[in-house]
N, C-alpha and C positions, 0 to 999 in steps of 0.2 A: 638591493638591500638582498643578499644572496650569505644562505645559513652556513660556515663551514663544511657541514654536515653533510649536503645537501649539493655537494660543491660536484661538479661534473663537467665534461667540455660539451654537453648539449645542452644542457642550463647556462653556463654562461655565457654562451654561445646567443642564447635568447636572448638572454641581459643585454648581454653588447647592442642586439639592432633594436632591442626596448631604446635603450640609451638612447643610442646614436641617433632615432627619430625624435625624440624629445628632446634633445643633448644634453644630456644630464651625466651623470657621473656614476660611478660603479659601490660600492661597499660592500666587504664582507665581515660576516657577523662571525667571532669565533671565538670557545669558550674554550682556553687553553692551558688550563690546571685545571679541569674536570673530572681527569681519567683519574687512577688507580694509581699510588696510594692516595692519590690526595681527594679522596670523600670528604664530603663536608665535616667540619667538626679537627680534621685532620691536623698534626702539629705543623705546620707548616717548613720547623727547623729540620723538619727531617733532609737526611742527606741520604746520597746514595745512588749509584746507574741507573735506577727506574725515573731519578729525576735532571739525568741528563742526557736519557731517549726521548722524556716527554720536549724540554726543550728544543733537544733536534725535531724533533716532531715537529716543532712549532714551525722554527724555524722556516721545514720540508715542505707543509703544507704553503705555510705566503708564499712559495718558489712557486710552486705547482699554483696556484692560484694566479700569480703575477704570468706564467707562462700561458695560462687558457687564455686569459683576456687579452694578453699579443696575440696570441694565434686567432683568438677569434675578427681582434682588431686587423689581423691584415688580409682575412680571409673573405671580410665585406667593403677592406680601403677606408674603414673610420680610426677615430684617435680618440677612443670612451676611457676616461680617465678612472681609474684604482683613485674614488677620492674620497675614501675612512676606512681605514680600520678598527671595528666597536667591538673592544672585546669584552668579556661577559661572564664575570666570576665569581660565585660567593661559595667558593670552598672555605677558606681562610675568612675568619670573623676574629678585626680588632681584638683585642687584651687593651678592657682602663686603665688610665694607664696608672692609677690604683695598687694593681697586680702584678704582684713579682714579677712573675715572668714576662709582662707589658714587653719592654724594652729590646730582646730578645724577639719573642715570639712574631713583634709586629715589624722588626728590622728583615725578617727571614720572608714577612710577605714582600714585605717594600726591591728584597734581593727578587725574590721569582714576577713578582709582575713587572721589576722593570727588563730581567731579562725578554719576557716576552716582548713588553715595547722597544728594547735597542734590535729587536729581530725583524721588526715590521721596518720602523726608520732602516736597517742595515737592504730590504727587499725594497721598499718606498720610502725614500729619503724626504719625498716631498709630502704624501699624504699623510692626511690628522689622526694622528692616531688617541680614542678614548676609549677608557673601560667604562662602558654604558654602565648609568645609572650612579657615575662617581658624586656628582648632584642630588642623590636621595631627595626623591621628592616625600614626603607621610600622603599614605593611606592610609585605609579603612577613614574618611571624615565623616561619617556617622559615629565612630569612639571614641573618636581620636579626637581633639583640635587641631584645629587645619592649619598648613604652613609647613616650612621649612622642616621634613626630619633631618639625620644627622645619621649617615649612613654606616651602618656594622662593616663595613666591605672594607672600605677606602680612609684614609683620612689625609687625603691629599698633595702629599709628601712624594705620593712615587710621581713613578715618569706618568704625561700625559700630556693633551695637549688643550685640551680644556675638557671642562667636566661638563658632565649631560644628566637630565631625568626625567625620568620616563611619561609622559607625557601623554599615552593614548591604553587604555586599558580594557579590553574586552572580553566579559559582558558585564566587564565591573563603574557600570555609568558615576556612581560616587568618585567614586576613583576617578575617572577621566573629567567631570566636575570641576573637581578641587585643584587639580591638576593645573586643569586649560584656565 
């Protein structure tokens, strides 16, 4: 897995060589809606030119990643696939159903999430795309009861190819034990 923020030609080439040797696929982790004006707690119903710039940026970064992987594969004569796109976001939080603004707010979140998903499928049509931690595992086992928690970021009506859960968190050994 490579993080979108550290994506460059050298790193991608190194990972492609490692994946080729291990017969593994490559994954890209990306946080598409973390930039301004979408700071944590901001209203997802905001519309305007900046929203379009971010949507364009998402598509451009995915296209750049595809190009870097293609170039790296060509240079070593391999065919390492992009196995997954893992989107990570916690900028927008769901409103509870009894909140008067919930319907419009949550629908606007889905529009933004679905736009990023659609961009990923446009660039990587056969690649698994997931919003990381859609199937969120409850943390802080010592404080709370154990078991699955309810994500405050997703309601599973947004587009995604599956649900995922955080399985490994260092140095929080209690969280890792509970998740496993």
